[in-house]
Backbone as CSV, one residue per row, in Angstrom:
resi,resn,N_x,N_y,N_z,CA_x,CA_y,CA_z,C_x,C_y,C_z
1,MET,57.167,11.702,46.043,57.380,13.050,45.601,56.904,13.991,46.698
2,ARG,57.682,15.025,46.970,57.310,15.976,48.001,56.242,16.939,47.478
3,ARG,55.483,17.526,48.399,54.415,18.456,48.009,54.944,19.601,47.158
4,ARG,56.099,20.133,47.531,56.681,21.249,46.785,56.953,20.833,45.343
5,ASP,57.447,19.626,45.126,57.720,19.135,43.774,56.420,18.920,43.002
6,ILE,55.383,18.442,43.686,54.089,18.254,43.033,53.548,19.609,42.586
7,SER,53.675,20.631,43.429,53.202,21.965,43.075,53.945,22.501,41.860
8,LYS,55.263,22.329,41.821,56.044,22.791,40.681,55.611,22.059,39.413
9,SER,55.393,20.774,39.502,54.966,19.990,38.339,53.597,20.439,37.856
10,THR,52.702,20.717,38.780,51.359,21.165,38.413,51.422,22.511,37.714
11,ILE,52.193,23.450,38.263,52.325,24.775,37.655,52.941,24.664,36.265
12,LEU,53.977,23.855,36.123,54.617,23.654,34.828,53.633,23.042,33.836
13,GLY,52.850,22.080,34.265,51.866,21.438,33.395,50.806,22.416,32.917
14,VAL,50.306,23.247,33.821,49.296,24.245,33.457,49.892,25.248,32.467
15,ALA,51.121,25.689,32.721,51.777,26.639,31.828,51.958,26.034,30.444
16,MET,52.386,24.803,30.368,52.583,24.149,29.070,51.252,23.948,28.360
17,ALA,50.206,23.657,29.085,48.891,23.474,28.476,48.420,24.773,27.825
18,ALA,48.827,25.907,28.373,48.464,27.200,27.793,49.377,27.555,26.623
19,VAL,50.650,27.237,26.704,51.625,27.627,25.689,51.519,26.769,24.427
20,ILE,51.370,25.486,24.552,51.377,24.594,23.386,50.266,24.947,22.396
21,PRO,49.006,25.136,22.815,47.993,25.519,21.823,48.289,26.860,21.161
22,ALA,48.852,27.812,21.903,49.175,29.120,21.320,50.248,28.978,20.254
23,VAL,51.262,28.188,20.505,52.316,27.948,19.524,51.735,27.233,18.310
24,SER,50.886,26.275,18.541,50.253,25.544,17.449,49.423,26.481,16.584
25,ARG,48.659,27.389,17.182,47.850,28.336,16.417,48.740,29.268,15.612
26,ALA,49.849,29.712,16.180,50.740,30.627,15.478,51.308,29.985,14.225
27,LYS,51.538,28.687,14.244,52.062,27.976,13.083,50.976,27.687,12.065
28,ASN,49.724,27.747,12.459,48.610,27.430,11.580,48.200,28.687,10.821
29,ALA,48.430,28.695,9.503,48.154,29.867,8.687,46.671,30.197,8.617
30,HIS,45.809,29.266,8.947,44.377,29.473,8.816,43.683,29.662,10.164
31,HIS,44.395,30.083,11.181,43.779,30.193,12.504,42.718,31.285,12.580
32,ASN,42.680,32.202,11.606,41.640,33.235,11.593,40.518,32.917,10.612
33,GLU,40.529,31.715,10.051,39.481,31.337,9.113,38.119,31.370,9.812
34,ASN,37.169,31.987,9.148,35.813,32.184,9.669,35.782,33.027,10.936
35,VAL,36.837,33.838,11.123,36.884,34.827,12.201,37.091,36.210,11.589
36,VAL,38.079,36.303,10.688,38.396,37.529,9.967,38.135,37.244,8.493
37,PHE,37.385,38.138,7.838,36.988,37.897,6.452,37.597,38.939,5.532
38,THR,37.964,38.496,4.318,38.513,39.381,3.299,37.856,39.051,1.968
39,GLU,38.121,39.875,0.982,37.587,39.608,-0.347,38.088,38.263,-0.868
40,ASP,39.354,37.954,-0.622,39.936,36.692,-1.077,39.597,35.509,-0.178
41,ASN,39.190,35.769,1.051,38.871,34.699,1.994,37.578,35.053,2.744
42,PRO,36.436,34.948,2.054,35.170,35.320,2.682,34.582,34.242,3.581
43,GLY,35.243,33.086,3.656,34.765,32.017,4.534,33.319,31.663,4.257
44,HIS,32.563,31.461,5.311,31.168,31.055,5.154,30.259,32.204,4.723
45,TRP,30.810,33.420,4.562,30.017,34.563,4.109,30.259,34.887,2.637
46,ALA,30.723,33.954,1.843,31.051,34.201,0.430,29.911,34.864,-0.343
47,ALA,28.689,34.526,-0.040,27.539,35.063,-0.776,27.323,36.561,-0.550
48,VAL,27.915,37.140,0.503,27.683,38.553,0.810,28.964,39.391,0.770
49,THR,29.999,38.868,0.142,31.289,39.559,0.106,31.179,40.981,-0.412
50,GLY,30.511,41.179,-1.548,30.437,42.493,-2.181,29.833,43.581,-1.319
51,LEU,29.008,43.210,-0.367,28.370,44.196,0.511,29.203,44.542,1.742
52,HIS,30.263,43.791,2.001,30.973,43.945,3.269,32.434,44.368,3.172
53,VAL,33.082,44.113,2.059,34.483,44.492,1.922,34.575,46.017,1.826
54,PRO,35.330,46.645,2.715,35.439,48.102,2.666,36.170,48.561,1.395
55,LYS,35.614,49.564,0.736,36.220,50.172,-0.453,36.968,51.415,0.008
56,VAL,38.226,51.549,-0.415,39.090,52.615,0.096,39.606,53.470,-1.048
57,THR,39.543,54.778,-0.869,40.167,55.708,-1.809,41.062,56.654,-1.016
58,VAL,42.168,57.037,-1.653,43.115,57.952,-1.022,43.359,59.105,-1.980
59,SER,43.278,60.320,-1.448,43.586,61.526,-2.202,44.418,62.415,-1.298
60,GLY,45.713,62.483,-1.579,46.614,63.207,-0.678,46.640,62.504,0.667
61,ARG,46.300,63.237,1.735,46.261,62.644,3.079,44.869,62.160,3.446
62,ALA,43.869,62.407,2.584,42.481,62.033,2.874,42.218,60.583,2.473
63,LEU,41.766,59.812,3.435,41.429,58.404,3.237,39.919,58.279,3.423
64,THR,39.231,57.787,2.397,37.785,57.622,2.479,37.451,56.143,2.379
65,ILE,36.601,55.691,3.286,36.178,54.289,3.331,34.668,54.254,3.124
66,GLU,34.243,53.336,2.261,32.817,53.123,2.068,32.552,51.630,2.050
67,THR,31.558,51.214,2.788,31.100,49.833,2.732,29.737,49.870,2.045
68,PRO,29.602,49.225,0.873,28.359,49.316,0.092,27.254,48.418,0.649
69,HIS,26.848,48.719,1.838,25.951,47.860,2.612,24.668,48.608,2.947
70,PRO,23.498,48.002,2.762,22.266,48.665,3.207,22.266,48.785,4.729
71,MET,21.577,49.803,5.209,21.544,50.055,6.646,20.103,50.062,7.131
72,ASP,19.798,49.210,8.101,18.500,49.271,8.775,18.674,48.793,10.206
73,GLU,17.658,48.934,11.008,17.739,48.654,12.446,18.243,47.247,12.774
74,SER,17.938,46.290,11.937,18.305,44.909,12.257,19.615,44.452,11.615
75,HIS,20.136,45.234,10.652,21.317,44.782,9.914,22.063,46.006,9.388
76,TYR,23.250,46.244,9.927,23.980,47.451,9.539,25.476,47.326,9.815
77,ILE,26.249,48.240,9.219,27.680,48.334,9.482,27.855,49.120,10.779
78,VAL,28.579,48.527,11.691,28.767,49.095,13.027,29.916,50.102,13.050
79,SER,31.020,49.788,12.332,32.178,50.678,12.415,33.171,50.443,11.290
80,HIS,34.034,51.446,11.114,35.250,51.357,10.303,36.411,51.677,11.239
81,THR,37.501,50.944,11.086,38.706,51.216,11.866,39.893,51.289,10.914
82,VAL,40.831,52.193,11.186,42.025,52.365,10.367,43.248,52.141,11.245
83,VAL,44.116,51.230,10.794,45.340,50.908,11.520,46.509,51.024,10.547
84,LEU,47.560,51.712,10.971,48.745,51.899,10.140,49.740,50.768,10.362
85,ALA,50.847,50.835,9.652,51.892,49.816,9.778,52.285,49.640,11.245
86,ASN,52.737,48.458,11.579,53.165,48.100,12.931,52.041,48.188,13.956
87,GLY,50.788,48.082,13.498,49.660,48.057,14.419,49.309,49.391,15.041
88,ARG,49.771,50.480,14.472,49.510,51.812,15.033,48.078,52.244,14.703
89,PHE,47.234,52.355,15.716,45.847,52.775,15.556,45.802,54.218,15.058
90,LEU,44.993,54.461,14.017,44.826,55.824,13.527,43.471,56.396,13.918
91,ASP,42.387,55.654,13.613,41.075,56.254,13.803,39.989,55.188,13.743
92,ARG,38.813,55.554,14.248,37.636,54.680,14.189,36.401,55.557,14.065
93,LYS,35.477,55.099,13.243,34.189,55.779,13.079,33.108,54.741,13.329
94,THR,32.184,55.054,14.236,31.067,54.145,14.490,29.820,54.703,13.813
95,PHE,28.895,53.785,13.503,27.683,54.144,12.779,26.451,53.685,13.537
96,THR,25.360,54.367,13.266,24.045,53.905,13.706,23.339,53.360,12.470
97,PRO,22.247,52.640,12.636,21.531,52.135,11.464,21.017,53.247,10.543
98,GLN,20.935,54.479,11.030,20.461,55.591,10.213,21.575,56.221,9.369
99,ASP,22.834,55.909,9.667,23.975,56.490,8.952,24.242,55.764,7.637
100,ARG,24.993,56.441,6.769,25.572,55.772,5.600,26.960,55.308,6.033
101,PRO,27.366,54.087,5.682,28.674,53.591,6.128,29.827,54.140,5.283
102,ILE,30.051,55.432,5.445,31.154,56.132,4.788,31.902,56.894,5.866
103,SER,33.216,56.786,5.870,34.004,57.521,6.860,35.213,58.154,6.191
104,GLU,35.648,59.267,6.752,36.821,59.972,6.250,37.848,60.078,7.361
105,HIS,39.106,59.886,6.980,40.208,59.868,7.938,41.381,60.623,7.325
106,THR,42.248,61.160,8.163,43.414,61.895,7.687,44.677,61.125,8.029
107,LEU,45.440,60.786,7.002,46.714,60.100,7.208,47.745,61.086,7.750
108,PRO,48.704,60.601,8.521,49.763,61.488,9.016,50.538,62.107,7.844
109,THR,51.070,63.288,8.058,51.864,63.964,7.045,52.994,63.062,6.566
110,ASN,53.134,62.961,5.258,54.196,62.178,4.603,54.149,60.685,4.918
111,TYR,52.997,60.179,5.355,52.917,58.754,5.682,52.995,57.917,4.418
112,THR,53.832,56.891,4.465,53.863,55.861,3.432,53.930,54.523,4.147
113,GLY,53.255,53.549,3.585,53.267,52.219,4.180,51.903,51.579,4.110
114,GLN,51.755,50.538,4.871,50.509,49.773,4.864,49.436,50.460,5.700
115,VAL,48.197,50.348,5.213,47.025,50.806,5.950,46.048,49.640,5.952
116,THR,45.598,49.244,7.137,44.632,48.162,7.272,43.312,48.762,7.699
117,ILE,42.260,48.382,6.991,40.934,48.935,7.222,39.983,47.813,7.583
118,THR,39.174,48.025,8.598,38.156,47.037,8.952,36.777,47.639,8.807
119,SER,35.834,46.778,8.489,34.428,47.130,8.430,33.699,46.030,9.194
120,THR,32.948,46.421,10.210,32.283,45.445,11.056,30.779,45.490,10.836
121,CYS,30.207,44.329,10.521,28.762,44.205,10.321,28.165,43.508,11.538
122,ASN,27.002,43.951,11.974,26.401,43.334,13.156,25.922,41.912,12.889
123,ARG,25.799,41.496,11.632,25.397,40.122,11.313,26.492,39.297,10.652
124,HIS,27.337,39.959,9.880,28.299,39.228,9.059,29.747,39.484,9.462
125,ASP,29.959,39.857,10.687,31.277,39.855,11.301,32.233,40.934,10.807
126,TRP,33.515,40.595,10.824,34.622,41.537,10.724,35.346,41.358,9.399
127,TRP,35.345,42.401,8.547,35.939,42.362,7.214,37.150,43.278,7.170
128,VAL,38.216,42.809,6.509,39.485,43.529,6.502,39.986,43.676,5.076
129,THR,40.563,44.829,4.796,41.294,45.036,3.558,42.528,45.855,3.889
130,SER,43.588,45.669,3.115,44.829,46.429,3.313,45.253,47.069,2.005
131,ILE,45.811,48.261,2.128,46.358,48.975,0.978,47.731,49.503,1.343
132,SER,48.490,49.880,0.331,49.765,50.555,0.559,49.641,51.975,0.015
133,VAL,50.119,52.922,0.786,50.108,54.320,0.340,51.524,54.858,0.311
């Protein structure tokens, strides 16, 4: 085999080694297990679900998020993020341990569709909930 052919084979092999696991993960419905947590899928954090799932209320264009979590220097909610349909980022609010984990956001005029909300805890990871408005 010529050097040029060996190089092509090596490049193809490396590319396939990267692509095959990605395709396999995409087919695996549980690839986010114990990475992304929800009320229905709290993973290894089942015992603390009630403190971490973001609670969402909508009144007109006002979207209010509250995570019913105690806040102290060693354990607190770091942020809330709001993402609209098709992955369109709307807003993010970060917190300090002295804050209450409540945030307010304004939906675009006449917006209807899915809204995905995240609440991130410095100890218990990333919690997601989705609503339709």
